[in-house]
C-alpha positions, 0 to 999 in steps of 0.5 A, spaced: 500 500 500 502 506 498 503 511 503 503 518 503 506 521 509 503 528 511 506 533 517 506 540 519 498 541 521 496 545 527 493 551 530 495 558 528 492 565 529 488 568 523 493 572 518 499 567 520 502 561 516 503 554 516 507 549 511 505 542 510 509 537 508 508 530 504 513 525 503 512 519 498 515 513 495 520 515 490 517 511 485 510 514 486 513 521 486 518 521 480 512 521 475 506 523 479 502 530 479 502 531 487 497 536 490 493 538 496 486 537 497 482 539 504 475 538 507 472 542 512 466 539 517 460 538 513 463 540 506 465 536 500 473 535 499 476 541 495 481 542 491 487 546 493 493 546 489 497 541 484 504 541 482 505 537 475 512 533 473 512 538 467 512 544 472 505 547 471 502 549 477 494 549 479 491 553 485 484 553 487 480 560 487 480 560 494 487 560 495 490 563 490 495 569 492 496 566 499 498 559 498 504 556 494 505 549 492 512 546 491 516 540 490 523 537 492 525 532 487 531 530 491 527 529 498 520 526 494 516 531 498 511 536 496 510 542 500 504 547 501 506 554 504 500 557 507 500 564 508 495 570 510 491 564 513 483 565 515 478 561 519 475 559 513 482 555 511 480 550 517 480 543 515 483 537 514 488 537 509 490 531 504 496 530 500 494 527 493 498 523 488 496 522 481 500 517 477 497 515 470 490 512 472 492 511 479 490 516 485 493 515 492 491 519 498 495 521 505 491 520 512 490 528 512 493 533 517 488 538 521 489 545 520 485 550 525 485 557 524 483 561 530 484 566 535 
């Protein structure tokens, strides 16, 4: 079973920053589009950002200009830098790898934005 291991969640005040990390097996990371989704209580899972192996990057409308996705190919890790956090960013954040027709998910990490 493929394991995507997330870390970096926690409690932060509005306006603060957090960086999430997701480590993947090398054979998955090297040719996968890596991304992040989030799910707030009672809501559907929402697309946040995706980084393609060719360099393209997509962002969800609600995070554009505040969040940055990046990948470290040497460490087989994708990051999500989250700045100017808002209470509505509170959710469980899931790492996602798309390798051809296969999709893999991490276990999720909680991000809570509250004063």
